[in-house]
C-alpha atoms as one frame of an Amber mdcrd trajectory, in Angstrom:
protein
   3.578 -47.848 174.730   6.862 -48.883 173.264   5.033 -51.311 171.063   2.794
 -48.543 169.761   5.817 -46.335 169.009   7.546 -49.271 167.367   4.479 -50.011
 165.245   4.125 -46.341 164.336   7.777 -46.038 163.320   7.602 -49.328 161.396
   4.543 -48.136 159.517   6.233 -44.809 158.817   9.268 -46.633 157.506   7.111
 -48.895 155.368   5.204 -45.872 154.106   8.467 -44.109 153.291   9.803 -47.195
 151.524   6.529 -47.507 149.638   6.660 -43.837 148.559  10.304 -44.169 147.510
   9.466 -47.305 145.502   6.502 -45.555 143.876   8.517 -42.469 142.997  11.390
 -44.609 141.682   9.054 -46.714 139.533   7.326 -43.562 138.142  10.715 -42.000
 137.323  11.872 -45.226 135.634   8.631 -45.441 133.627   9.007 -41.794 132.561
  12.589 -42.359 131.453  11.634 -45.502 129.506   8.703 -43.756 127.821  10.899
 -40.748 126.917  13.511 -43.043 125.381  10.865 -44.986 123.447   9.246 -41.781
 122.206  12.619 -40.367 121.167  13.526 -43.508 119.214  10.118 -43.737 117.534
   9.973 -40.053 116.646  13.577 -40.070 115.406  12.820 -43.064 113.154   9.623
 -41.510 111.856  11.313 -38.179 111.137  14.229 -39.916 109.420  11.836 -41.985
 107.321   9.722 -38.938 106.406  12.806 -36.923 105.452  14.120 -39.723 103.265
  10.698 -40.049 101.595  10.594 -36.292 101.115  14.039 -36.336  99.554  13.050
 -39.158  97.194   9.842 -37.319  96.255  11.705 -34.067  95.601  14.154 -35.930
  93.352  11.219 -37.443  91.434   9.618 -34.009  91.083  12.911 -32.579  89.836
  13.120 -35.386  87.269   9.524 -34.784  86.211  10.139 -31.043  85.908  13.177
 -31.709  83.759  11.043 -33.809  81.429   8.161 -31.337  81.441  10.421 -28.419
  80.484  11.018 -30.055  77.129   7.307 -30.643  76.518   6.110 -27.236  77.725
   7.385 -25.311  74.716   4.982 -25.689  71.847   3.905 -24.121  68.608   1.673
 -21.029  68.661  -1.366 -21.105  66.406  -3.120 -17.735  66.079  -6.866 -18.211
  65.707  -7.447 -14.536  64.981  -9.964 -12.036  66.326 -13.456 -12.908  67.524
 -16.381 -10.513  68.011 -19.121 -12.315  69.926 -22.457 -11.687  71.586 -22.420
 -12.680  75.225 -25.461 -14.279  76.861 -26.324 -11.427  79.249 -30.097 -11.221
  79.765 -30.578  -7.550  80.653 -28.409  -5.820  78.068 -26.598  -6.877  74.931
 -22.918  -7.225  75.636 -20.197  -7.883  73.087 -16.791  -9.447  73.466 -13.851
  -8.681  71.234 -11.010 -11.109  71.832  -7.899 -12.376  70.080  -7.247 -16.054
  70.778  -4.096 -18.094  70.265  -3.402 -21.662  71.281  -0.081 -23.313  71.947
   0.027 -26.918  70.797   2.589 -29.585  71.550   5.362 -30.549  69.176   5.840
 -33.994  67.706   9.168 -35.735  67.361   8.724 -35.670  63.590   8.075 -31.904
  63.378  11.710 -30.882  63.203  13.698 -33.698  61.571  17.434 -33.588  62.025
  19.273 -32.666  58.878  21.520 -35.355  57.518  24.881 -34.259  56.196  25.099
 -34.022  52.443  26.610 -37.080  50.863  29.503 -36.317  48.614  28.829 -38.121
  45.353  31.262 -36.281  43.181  29.094 -36.818  40.096  28.007 -33.192  39.882
  24.304 -33.860  39.401  23.392 -30.748  41.334  22.604 -30.049  44.934  19.899
 -31.626  47.034  16.520 -29.865  47.166  16.143 -27.534  50.158  14.272 -29.044
  53.095  10.637 -28.002  53.572   9.920 -25.460  56.323   8.649 -27.489  59.288
   6.656 -24.549  60.716   4.817 -24.127  57.409   3.944 -27.838  57.448   2.628
 -27.557  61.019   0.574 -24.446  60.151  -0.889 -26.299  57.149  -1.750 -29.240
  59.413  -3.434 -26.947  61.929  -5.354 -25.062  59.212  -7.510 -28.137  58.627
  -8.644 -27.968  62.253  -9.105 -24.179  62.421 -12.831 -24.045  61.508 -13.718
 -26.589  64.204 -11.422 -24.913  66.735 -12.877 -21.468  66.000 -16.375 -22.916
  66.379 -15.437 -24.387  69.777 -14.078 -21.010  70.910 -17.211 -19.181  69.695
 -19.540 -21.698  71.351 -17.649 -21.569  74.616 -17.241 -17.805  74.951 -20.694
 -16.841  73.668 -22.263 -19.072  76.344 -20.764 -16.883  79.067 -22.040 -13.673
  80.619 -20.002 -10.504  80.885 -19.920 -10.955  84.672 -18.396 -14.422  84.303
 -15.718 -13.219  81.896 -14.903 -10.092  83.907 -13.131 -12.087  86.608  -9.738
 -13.762  86.340 -11.295 -17.038  87.506 -13.937 -16.794  84.779 -11.296 -16.264
  82.094  -9.251 -19.204  83.420 -12.347 -21.415  83.394 -13.061 -20.411  79.790
  -9.456 -21.205  78.824  -9.696 -24.597  80.508 -12.952 -25.399  78.700 -11.498
 -24.277  75.356  -8.444 -26.464  76.006 -10.653 -29.505  76.624 -12.794 -28.799
  73.544  -9.781 -28.316  71.254  -8.022 -31.412  72.617 -11.085 -33.454  71.703
 -11.010 -31.926  68.196  -7.316 -32.734  67.735  -7.993 -36.313  68.801  -4.601
 -36.930  70.365  -2.595 -35.783  67.345  -1.379 -32.832  69.369  -2.156 -31.476
  72.809  -3.111 -27.932  73.752  -0.576 -26.623  76.244  -2.027 -23.123  76.677
  -4.830 -20.879  75.524  -3.983 -17.171  75.418  -6.246 -14.159  75.084  -4.437
 -11.288  73.392  -7.012  -8.536  73.344 -10.024  -8.898  75.641 -12.667  -6.135
  75.496 -16.230  -6.401  76.791 -18.676  -3.657  75.701
């Protein structure tokens, strides 16, 4: 009998030791995995934040550059009265269109200080108006640009042009058409509709 009790208590002790060892090993594994996860996550977050900071600095630099380019020269294309391509009823569009084109470095030359000659041969001729020169340059493109606007808008229905998305799509298409006409000489920054009436 004593042997049976001894065997039973030995097996209980071994079972207890086994359970303690199992629990200890599970706790150790949990602690190790928590530490590994913490280190990995901390490194990933630190790396992501540093990348985000670098990207935000690049965006800020790009925005600084784009601010200079975003201001252009307004070219008024005038009023348009167009037939829209509605099938059921004739609809007309009256719209005023202006485009904003990019500036070139040569558009506004810096004035050089007058050289003092002392010979009294008169003063230098006044500099030409740069805006007038740009308007004259754009006047050569106006017939083709007006044709592109007419073609684009008259291919739309009144339902398409009644929505903000439809107007934005038309502006985007006009921008692409006019950029192809200008052939890289200038770039269209914006298309604006002044008056926009559908009847």
